[in-house]
One Martini backbone bead per residue (centre of mass of N, CA, C, O) as a GRO file, in nm:
protein
  293
    1MET     BB    1   5.434  -7.167  14.006
    2GLY     BB    2   5.489  -6.986  13.753
    3HIS     BB    3   5.493  -6.965  13.415
    4GLY     BB    4   5.771  -6.816  13.364
    5SER     BB    5   5.913  -7.090  13.552
    6GLY     BB    6   5.810  -7.320  13.431
    7PRO     BB    7   5.754  -7.583  13.258
    8ALA     BB    8   5.805  -7.687  12.947
    9HIS     BB    9   5.630  -7.679  12.629
   10ARG     BB   10   5.506  -7.763  12.341
   11LEU     BB   11   5.473  -7.557  12.076
   12THR     BB   12   5.253  -7.442  11.870
   13PRO     BB   13   5.201  -7.268  11.590
   14GLU     BB   14   5.000  -7.072  11.731
   15GLU     BB   15   5.180  -7.003  11.971
   16ARG     BB   16   5.413  -6.884  11.810
   17GLY     BB   17   5.264  -6.660  11.681
   18ARG     BB   18   5.166  -6.518  11.937
   19LEU     BB   19   5.434  -6.462  12.057
   20GLN     BB   20   5.544  -6.277  11.832
   21ALA     BB   21   5.306  -6.073  11.864
   22LEU     BB   22   5.372  -5.987  12.153
   23ILE     BB   23   5.655  -5.889  12.107
   24ARG     BB   24   5.589  -5.675  11.892
   25SER     BB   25   5.389  -5.510  12.104
   26GLY     BB   26   5.601  -5.511  12.385
   27HIS     BB   27   5.641  -5.754  12.526
   28THR     BB   28   5.783  -5.953  12.734
   29HIS     BB   29   5.884  -6.265  12.790
   30LYS     BB   30   5.720  -6.303  13.051
   31GLU     BB   31   5.449  -6.203  12.961
   32ALA     BB   32   5.416  -6.396  12.720
   33ALA     BB   33   5.438  -6.662  12.883
   34VAL     BB   34   5.176  -6.613  13.058
   35VAL     BB   35   4.969  -6.609  12.822
   36ILE     BB   36   5.047  -6.896  12.707
   37GLY     BB   37   5.186  -7.097  12.922
   38CYS     BB   38   5.499  -7.066  12.949
   39SER     BB   39   5.824  -7.032  12.941
   40SER     BB   40   6.085  -6.818  12.887
   41LYS     BB   41   6.267  -7.018  12.745
   42SER     BB   42   6.074  -7.071  12.507
   43VAL     BB   43   6.097  -6.795  12.394
   44GLN     BB   44   6.398  -6.789  12.348
   45ARG     BB   45   6.418  -7.034  12.160
   46LEU     BB   46   6.236  -6.933  11.938
   47LEU     BB   47   6.404  -6.671  11.866
   48ALA     BB   48   6.663  -6.829  11.801
   49ARG     BB   49   6.558  -7.008  11.565
   50SER     BB   50   6.421  -6.749  11.397
   51GLY     BB   51   6.609  -6.485  11.432
   52GLY     BB   52   6.364  -6.365  11.581
   53LEU     BB   53   6.085  -6.207  11.442
   54LYS     BB   54   6.189  -6.340  11.183
   55SER     BB   55   5.966  -6.551  11.003
   56GLY     BB   56   5.881  -6.809  10.774
   57SER     BB   57   5.614  -6.834  10.885
   58LYS     BB   58   5.271  -6.870  10.818
   59PRO     BB   59   4.966  -6.812  10.852
   60ARG     BB   60   4.694  -6.968  10.909
   61SER     BB   61   4.427  -7.068  10.757
   62ALA     BB   62   4.087  -7.065  10.821
   63LEU     BB   63   4.034  -7.335  10.646
   64ARG     BB   64   4.217  -7.462  10.844
   65LEU     BB   65   4.285  -7.669  11.080
   66SER     BB   66   4.344  -7.654  11.408
   67THR     BB   67   4.479  -7.761  11.692
   68THR     BB   68   4.216  -7.734  11.863
   69GLU     BB   69   4.038  -7.885  11.673
   70ARG     BB   70   4.200  -8.160  11.676
   71GLU     BB   71   4.150  -8.202  11.976
   72GLU     BB   72   3.838  -8.227  11.952
   73ILE     BB   73   3.845  -8.470  11.760
   74SER     BB   74   3.994  -8.657  11.957
   75ARG     BB   75   3.774  -8.652  12.173
   76GLY     BB   76   3.541  -8.749  11.997
   77MET     BB   77   3.667  -9.026  11.930
   78GLN     BB   78   3.681  -9.129  12.232
   79ALA     BB   79   3.355  -9.077  12.267
   80GLY     BB   80   3.209  -9.184  11.981
   81LEU     BB   81   3.177  -8.983  11.778
   82SER     BB   82   3.087  -8.844  11.503
   83CYS     BB   83   3.180  -8.653  11.242
   84ARG     BB   84   2.923  -8.490  11.228
   85SER     BB   85   2.910  -8.401  11.523
   86ILE     BB   86   3.185  -8.259  11.533
   87ALA     BB   87   3.141  -8.061  11.302
   88LYS     BB   88   2.901  -7.922  11.450
   89LEU     BB   89   3.074  -7.814  11.689
   90LEU     BB   90   3.295  -7.660  11.486
   91GLY     BB   91   3.167  -7.548  11.219
   92ARG     BB   92   3.207  -7.795  11.004
   93SER     BB   93   3.255  -8.000  10.773
   94PRO     BB   94   3.228  -8.329  10.756
   95SER     BB   95   3.455  -8.378  10.531
   96THR     BB   96   3.687  -8.243  10.689
   97VAL     BB   97   3.695  -8.448  10.922
   98SER     BB   98   3.707  -8.718  10.782
   99ARG     BB   99   3.965  -8.654  10.617
  100ASP     BB  100   4.157  -8.615  10.856
  101VAL     BB  101   4.113  -8.891  10.974
  102ALA     BB  102   4.188  -9.074  10.736
  103VAL     BB  103   4.498  -8.950  10.693
  104SER     BB  104   4.558  -9.022  11.031
  105GLY     BB  105   4.447  -9.352  11.064
  106GLY     BB  106   4.181  -9.301  11.195
  107ARG     BB  107   4.007  -9.355  11.481
  108GLY     BB  108   4.230  -9.528  11.632
  109GLN     BB  109   4.498  -9.320  11.537
  110TYR     BB  110   4.408  -9.054  11.621
  111ARG     BB  111   4.610  -8.749  11.653
  112ALA     BB  112   4.651  -8.417  11.683
  113TRP     BB  113   4.966  -8.384  11.656
  114ARG     BB  114   5.004  -8.557  11.407
  115ALA     BB  115   4.808  -8.413  11.215
  116ASP     BB  116   4.942  -8.138  11.231
  117ALA     BB  117   5.223  -8.218  11.138
  118SER     BB  118   5.129  -8.328  10.862
  119SER     BB  119   5.002  -8.056  10.754
  120VAL     BB  120   5.256  -7.886  10.762
  121ARG     BB  121   5.422  -8.062  10.566
  122ALA     BB  122   5.218  -8.052  10.324
  123ALA     BB  123   5.256  -7.722  10.294
  124TYR     BB  124   5.521  -7.740  10.172
  125ARG     BB  125   5.726  -7.512   9.972
  126PRO     BB  126   5.840  -7.687   9.746
  127LYS     BB  127   5.757  -7.964   9.549
  128MET     BB  128   5.806  -8.273   9.429
  129PRO     BB  129   5.735  -8.427   9.175
  130LYS     BB  130   5.581  -8.720   9.115
  131LEU     BB  131   5.742  -8.804   8.853
  132ARG     BB  132   6.021  -8.779   9.001
  133SER     BB  133   5.978  -8.968   9.269
  134CYS     BB  134   5.824  -9.182   9.070
  135LEU     BB  135   5.951  -9.411   8.861
  136ALA     BB  136   5.715  -9.609   8.782
  137LEU     BB  137   5.519  -9.382   8.686
  138ARG     BB  138   5.696  -9.254   8.470
  139ARG     BB  139   5.733  -9.508   8.292
  140GLU     BB  140   5.420  -9.553   8.236
  141VAL     BB  141   5.366  -9.281   8.101
  142GLU     BB  142   5.586  -9.296   7.878
  143ARG     BB  143   5.474  -9.564   7.745
  144ARG     BB  144   5.195  -9.445   7.676
  145LEU     BB  145   5.279  -9.203   7.508
  146ARG     BB  146   5.420  -9.371   7.283
  147GLN     BB  147   5.118  -9.511   7.226
  148ARG     BB  148   4.914  -9.266   7.206
  149TRP     BB  149   4.817  -9.164   7.462
  150SER     BB  150   4.637  -8.986   7.658
  151PRO     BB  151   4.629  -8.825   7.959
  152GLN     BB  152   4.339  -8.915   8.024
  153GLN     BB  153   4.380  -9.224   7.976
  154ILE     BB  154   4.606  -9.267   8.171
  155SER     BB  155   4.468  -9.175   8.430
  156ALA     BB  156   4.234  -9.378   8.418
  157ARG     BB  157   4.399  -9.652   8.386
  158LEU     BB  158   4.566  -9.642   8.649
  159ARG     BB  159   4.318  -9.698   8.837
  160THR     BB  160   4.267  -9.983   8.719
  161ASP     BB  161   4.563 -10.127   8.727
  162PHE     BB  162   4.606  -9.954   9.036
  163PRO     BB  163   4.383  -9.968   9.289
  164ASP     BB  164   4.610 -10.003   9.559
  165ASP     BB  165   4.808  -9.771   9.423
  166THR     BB  166   4.856  -9.430   9.490
  167ASN     BB  167   5.133  -9.383   9.334
  168MET     BB  168   4.962  -9.462   9.049
  169ARG     BB  169   4.855  -9.166   9.052
  170ILE     BB  170   4.727  -8.919   8.800
  171SER     BB  171   4.681  -8.639   8.643
  172HIS     BB  172   4.643  -8.488   8.333
  173GLU     BB  173   4.750  -8.200   8.426
  174THR     BB  174   5.038  -8.313   8.526
  175ILE     BB  175   5.128  -8.410   8.248
  176TYR     BB  176   5.110  -8.145   8.100
  177GLN     BB  177   5.305  -7.986   8.274
  178SER     BB  178   5.554  -8.164   8.244
  179LEU     BB  179   5.573  -8.096   7.929
  180PHE     BB  180   5.532  -7.757   7.924
  181VAL     BB  181   5.638  -7.676   8.218
  182GLN     BB  182   5.879  -7.502   8.337
  183GLY     BB  183   6.008  -7.693   8.628
  184ARG     BB  184   5.805  -7.970   8.565
  185GLY     BB  185   6.010  -8.165   8.390
  186ALA     BB  186   5.995  -8.496   8.418
  187LEU     BB  187   5.950  -8.519   8.138
  188ARG     BB  188   6.047  -8.563   7.834
  189SER     BB  189   6.022  -8.343   7.579
  190GLU     BB  190   5.992  -8.541   7.329
  191LEU     BB  191   5.698  -8.640   7.422
  192THR     BB  192   5.521  -8.426   7.277
  193SER     BB  193   5.513  -8.576   6.992
  194CYS     BB  194   5.297  -8.797   7.112
  195LEU     BB  195   5.090  -8.612   7.083
  196ARG     BB  196   4.810  -8.580   6.889
  197SER     BB  197   4.850  -8.269   6.820
  198GLY     BB  198   5.182  -8.200   6.798
  199ARG     BB  199   5.250  -8.011   7.011
  200THR     BB  200   5.496  -7.803   7.198
  201ARG     BB  201   5.263  -7.613   7.280
  202ARG     BB  202   5.037  -7.465   7.470
  203ARG     BB  203   4.717  -7.381   7.468
  204SER     BB  204   4.533  -7.147   7.551
  205ALA     BB  205   4.249  -7.110   7.749
  206VAL     BB  206   4.104  -6.911   7.562
  207HIS     BB  207   4.123  -7.082   7.302
  208ARG     BB  208   3.985  -7.338   7.411
  209ALA     BB  209   3.709  -7.181   7.495
  210GLY     BB  210   3.653  -6.959   7.247
  211ALA     BB  211   3.748  -6.704   7.332
  212GLY     BB  212   3.784  -6.398   7.138
  213GLU     BB  213   3.588  -6.455   6.915
  214LEU     BB  214   3.435  -6.345   6.652
  215LYS     BB  215   3.122  -6.240   6.569
  216ASN     BB  216   3.003  -6.244   6.262
  217MET     BB  217   3.208  -6.271   6.052
  218VAL     BB  218   3.375  -6.101   5.779
  219LEU     BB  219   3.554  -6.211   5.537
  220LEU     BB  220   3.777  -6.116   5.304
  221SER     BB  221   3.677  -6.352   5.088
  222GLU     BB  222   3.372  -6.197   5.090
  223ARG     BB  223   3.456  -5.975   4.942
  224PRO     BB  224   3.499  -5.799   4.693
  225PRO     BB  225   3.729  -5.819   4.446
  226GLU     BB  226   3.822  -5.512   4.446
  227VAL     BB  227   3.963  -5.526   4.719
  228ALA     BB  228   4.217  -5.699   4.636
  229ASP     BB  229   4.321  -5.493   4.382
  230ARG     BB  230   4.274  -5.185   4.456
  231ALA     BB  231   4.102  -5.029   4.237
  232VAL     BB  232   3.891  -4.917   4.448
  233PRO     BB  233   3.773  -4.691   4.647
  234GLY     BB  234   3.638  -4.741   4.990
  235HIS     BB  235   3.823  -4.953   5.136
  236TRP     BB  236   3.867  -5.078   5.466
  237GLU     BB  237   4.097  -5.085   5.765
  238GLY     BB  238   4.107  -5.203   6.093
  239ASP     BB  239   4.264  -5.089   6.400
  240LEU     BB  240   4.490  -5.129   6.692
  241ILE     BB  241   4.659  -4.899   6.930
  242VAL     BB  242   4.876  -4.965   7.188
  243GLY     BB  243   5.012  -4.846   7.461
  244LYS     BB  244   5.185  -4.806   7.720
  245LYS     BB  245   5.074  -5.040   7.951
  246SER     BB  246   4.777  -5.012   7.831
  247LEU     BB  247   4.670  -4.694   7.881
  248SER     BB  248   4.635  -4.669   7.565
  249ALA     BB  249   4.431  -4.588   7.260
  250ILE     BB  250   4.390  -4.643   6.904
  251ALA     BB  251   4.217  -4.605   6.611
  252THR     BB  252   4.226  -4.736   6.267
  253LEU     BB  253   4.199  -4.619   5.918
  254VAL     BB  254   4.255  -4.789   5.604
  255GLU     BB  255   4.296  -4.722   5.278
  256ARG     BB  256   4.374  -4.944   5.028
  257GLN     BB  257   4.457  -4.769   4.783
  258THR     BB  258   4.587  -4.484   4.921
  259ARG     BB  259   4.658  -4.518   5.241
  260PHE     BB  260   4.465  -4.371   5.405
  261ILE     BB  261   4.460  -4.221   5.734
  262MET     BB  262   4.254  -4.273   6.027
  263LEU     BB  263   4.201  -4.139   6.361
  264CYS     BB  264   4.076  -4.269   6.675
  265ARG     BB  265   3.924  -4.191   6.943
  266LEU     BB  266   3.903  -4.355   7.291
  267PRO     BB  267   3.719  -4.243   7.556
  268ASP     BB  268   3.540  -4.525   7.642
  269GLY     BB  269   3.747  -4.723   7.521
  270ARG     BB  270   3.873  -5.084   7.389
  271GLN     BB  271   3.634  -5.222   7.331
  272ALA     BB  272   3.458  -5.356   7.069
  273GLU     BB  273   3.204  -5.165   7.089
  274GLN     BB  274   3.372  -4.897   7.121
  275VAL     BB  275   3.521  -4.911   6.851
  276LYS     BB  276   3.284  -4.941   6.659
  277VAL     BB  277   3.163  -4.665   6.718
  278ALA     BB  278   3.404  -4.489   6.648
  279LEU     BB  279   3.432  -4.586   6.348
  280ALA     BB  280   3.153  -4.511   6.255
  281LYS     BB  281   3.168  -4.197   6.310
  282LYS     BB  282   3.421  -4.153   6.121
  283ILE     BB  283   3.312  -4.272   5.843
  284CYS     BB  284   3.045  -4.090   5.822
  285ARG     BB  285   3.209  -3.832   5.714
  286LEU     BB  286   3.208  -3.962   5.444
  287PRO     BB  287   3.141  -4.030   5.144
  288GLU     BB  288   2.968  -4.285   5.012
  289LEU     BB  289   3.193  -4.369   4.799
  290LEU     BB  290   3.401  -4.413   5.066
  291ARG     BB  291   3.175  -4.647   5.178
  292ARG     BB  292   3.192  -4.972   5.100
  293SER     BB  293   3.391  -5.166   5.336
   0.00000   0.00000   0.00000
């Protein structure tokens, strides 16, 4: 009996993707079924469930273990091979194989179809936040926030206090996101006031890293007193004006006493070094008495 009319078998996610690709390329249902090794009815059922060729499923990343690879892992487990040996045969990292085996019940319980189905379920998005799904964890985090514990301390202490309960583990980053990020707010917003910083909004990563700060700055307070009272001309302020969609920019020089303005073209870009060069060229055209600071 040919494949097109043979008994149906359960299609893997990879086979479903290949079937749809074959149909898109112009193959008939029967031809696609022969290539995959299933019945024509299986092709019809697949297209009926997915509403035709438009499927919500996404192609699996090459970084993820495939169904075929998991079947090889299962065979290796049955043959008594180590995870390192199986990984070498698959061209994968030993930790990738051992982790997949561990989360799927260990060597004695590992089955390829079960591990693959579990992996597909775990990849579904969006997911319910852990602090929303686990009431005990949320209460514990809220209690310690009120006691002025930092999210880092809470995360570390939960591992110590609940060593055998994986549901009572959470990263400090997840706590911060629950407090500050709209849509992930499983924790009550008023708990932000319990943070030691007292901030109700999160400081940007650029600010936290110290990036974007000017080096060797000369503060306005360190300039001569005559600059502040605008009594003497020749002291300037520089600034940058950015155009629509940040596609253009010009630099400005404003004289503090007279409010005289000079505009500087930035043909080479608007980075700090490029702006400095443009401003220096512009101001050097003035008499020395008008170039005080």
